[in-house]
C-alpha positions, 0 to 999 in steps of 0.5 A, spaced: 500 500 500 503 506 497 502 513 501 496 515 498 492 509 499 495 509 507 492 516 508 485 514 505 485 508 509 486 511 515 481 517 513 476 512 512 477 508 518 477 514 523 471 517 519 467 511 521 468 512 528 466 519 527 460 520 523 454 515 521 458 513 514 455 510 508 460 510 503 466 514 501 468 515 494 474 518 490 473 522 484 478 527 480 485 525 478 485 519 483 479 516 480 481 517 473 488 515 473 492 522 473 493 523 480 500 526 482 502 525 489 503 531 493 501 535 487 494 533 485 488 534 490 485 528 493 478 529 492 473 524 496 466 524 497 462 521 503 455 519 504 452 520 511 446 517 514 444 524 516 446 531 517 451 532 522 450 537 529 455 542 531 458 537 536 459 532 530 462 538 525 467 540 530 469 533 531 470 532 524 474 539 523 479 536 528 479 529 525 481 533 518 486 537 522 490 532 526 490 528 519 493 534 516 498 535 521 501 528 521 500 526 514 503 531 509 499 528 503 492 529 507 493 537 506 491 536 499 485 531 501 478 535 500 471 531 502 464 533 501 459 530 506 453 528 502 446 526 506 443 520 504 436 522 501 439 529 498 443 526 493 439 528 487 439 536 486 446 538 484 444 545 487 444 542 494 450 545 498 453 539 502 458 540 508 465 540 505 472 540 508 477 543 503 483 548 504 483 547 511 476 549 513 469 546 513 464 550 509 458 548 504 458 547 497 454 544 491 457 537 488 457 539 481 454 535 475 461 534 472 463 530 479 457 526 479 458 524 471 466 522 474 463 518 479 459 514 474 465 513 469 470 512 474 468 513 481 473 509 486 469 506 492 473 506 498 467 504 503 460 502 502 456 501 496 459 504 489 456 511 487 451 508 482 447 505 487 446 511 491 447 517 486 442 518 480 445 518 473 446 525 470 444 525 463 448 528 457 443 534 456 444 536 464 452 535 463 452 539 457 448 545 460 452 545 466 458 546 463 456 551 458 453 555 464 460 554 468 464 557 462 459 563 461 457 565 468 463 564 471 469 563 467 468 569 462 466 574 467 473 572 471 477 574 465 475 581 466 479 581 473 486 581 470 490 581 477 488 574 479 491 571 472 498 573 475 497 567 479 499 560 477 492 556 480 488 561 476 492 560 470 492 552 471 485 551 472 482 556 467 486 553 461 485 545 463 477 547 464 477 550 457 480 544 454 476 539 458 470 542 457 471 543 450 472 535 449 466 533 453 461 538 450 464 535 443 464 527 445 462 526 452 468 524 454 471 526 461 479 528 460 484 528 465 489 534 466 494 530 463 490 529 457 487 536 457 494 539 455 494 535 448 488 539 447 490 546 448 494 547 442 487 547 438 486 554 442 492 557 440 496 556 447 503 558 446 509 553 446 512 557 452 505 557 456 504 549 455 511 548 458 509 552 464 503 548 465 507 542 464 512 543 468 507 545 474 503 539 473 509 534 473 513 537 479 519 540 474 522 547 476 519 553 474 522 560 473 518 566 472 519 573 471 514 578 473 514 580 465 513 573 463 507 573 468 504 579 466 505 576 458 502 570 461 496 573 464 494 577 457 495 570 453 491 566 458 485 571 458 485 572 451 485 564 450 479 563 455 475 569 452 476 566 444 475 559 447 469 560 451 466 564 445 467 558 441 465 552 445 459 555 449 
């Protein structure tokens, strides 16, 4: 059992003692075969029998923080807690641990499709026994809405595109969305790199993305970051107009 498997196994064991747990699944890169230890997020979903009271939420927070303090890989572990009986509505907000805090957010339609295609079960029944299926039409509508209503307006905020995380997520989202809308296939981030030249992404920017994705050294000047921000915003605007 490798280090990531050990962290997940420990998390599931401690979770079973802390909450009324029904299932734990992986989605994202861990389920789709593109997980990069220490760099990729460790994306999990847990199904619980009922909503947690304040005391149980405090215990859950303590569990996550203890795990993060003792297992460095757990600092990338994100988990949403879906209450049984509330799994059908993509707009429903679920208790979620991510970025060292507990908050609520929806579980997206794309994540639900990931579960159907490549969800990995660590505890309990598989996703197909509990989560309603997502139709191709629902998936396409959700992807187009995300591109138009979130990512297009975000291109107007120039300073955020100086950040590596915005650059990476924005471009990967565009590439993956374009293929899903065209074929229904869900790409990994590594596969998305091969799609980005279709949108006119420069060789220099592709190298920048790949270096971060695979943990290679990245040297950036202020001038490059400004030029990169302009290119990413231009690519996203043209790409979203084309595919959405």
